[in-house]
N, C-alpha and C positions, 0 to 999 in steps of 0.2 A: 728354272728347272735344274735340278742337281744331276750332273753327269761328269764322267771323266772319260778319257780316251782309251782306257784299258778294256780288254775283252773279259767278260765275267762268265760267259758260257760259250766257249768255243770262239772262233774268230769272227762270228757273224754279227755280234751285238756289242755295243759299248754299254757299260752299266755302272751303277753306283751301288755299293753295299753299305748298310748301316750296322752298328753293333747288335741291334735286335734281330739281325738276320733278314731284314727287309731288303729287297733288291729291286731297283728300278732299271729296266732295260728299254732300249728303243729299237724299233724296226728300222732296218737300214735299207738303202736303195738296192744293194746287191741281194737282198732277201726277196726281191720282186715286188710287184704291186701290193699295196696294203689292201687286202680284201678279207672279208669274213671267212671265206673258205680257207685261205692260206694260213691265217692266224689260228683258226680253229684246228686245222691239221697239225700245226706246230705244237699247240698246247696238248692235243691228244697224244702226239708222239712222246711228249714229256710225261704222260701218265695222268693228265687231267681229264675229268668229265666236264664238258663245257655247255653252258646255257647262254642264250642271247637275251640281253635286257635293254630296254630303252627307258631312260630317266629324264623326265621333263624338267624344265626350268623350275627352280625352287625346291627340288628334291633334296632332302637332308637325311642322312643316316647318323644318328647319335652314336657315341662310342659303344662298341660292341666287340665280341670275339667270335671266332669260329673254332670248332673242335678239330678241323682239318686244315691242311695247307691250302692256301688260295692263291690264285693269280687273276688280277684284274687287267684286261686288255682293252684300251679305248680305241674304237674305230671312228667315232665322230663326236664332236663337242668337246667340252673341257670339264674335267673332274678334279676336284681338290680332295686328296686323301691325306689325313693327318695321323701319324703314328709316333707316339712318344715325343710330341712337341715338334716333330719334323713334318713340314707340309710339302707334299708332292703335287705339283701342278701338272696334271696329266693332260696330254693332248693326243690327237690321233697318232697311233703307232707306238704309244708307250705301254709297257707291261710292268705291273707292280706285283712282285711276289711277296706274300705275307705268310709267315709261318703260323701254324696252328697255335691258338691261344694268345695271339698278339692283339692287344686292344688297339682299335683304330676307328676313325670316323670318316665320313665322306659327304661331299655335297657337289651339286651341279654348279658350275661357274658360268654365268652369262645366260643368254636366252636360248642358245641352241640345245636341242635334246642330245643327251649323251647316249651313244650306242656303245654297249660294252659286251665283251665276252667274259663271262665269269667262270673261271676254272676252279674245280675242287678236286684235290687229290685225296681219295678215300683211303 
């Protein structure tokens, strides 16, 4: 997993940014327990409309784009999101910010169902 120790959005999260504007952040212990309600509230305060999804083993999303900024937050399972040749191996507590128009693909890794909060900033 790609991370560094610097804060990318306030002092609460460590994160990694890529040239394309994609940013990976990780829920920290001092953020409190990792729950759907807490993460959803955090994303909503950042201006995202949030939907909850469950993706089963074998789910694959071919490369695609979205016309709006997105944030994918993993609550359960493991999700591999690839952007511009960079693979983000997401685990519970990881949030991946993807700017509008950025080509990316995704797939469930392993046998566990991925529970995800999908944020869209209109």
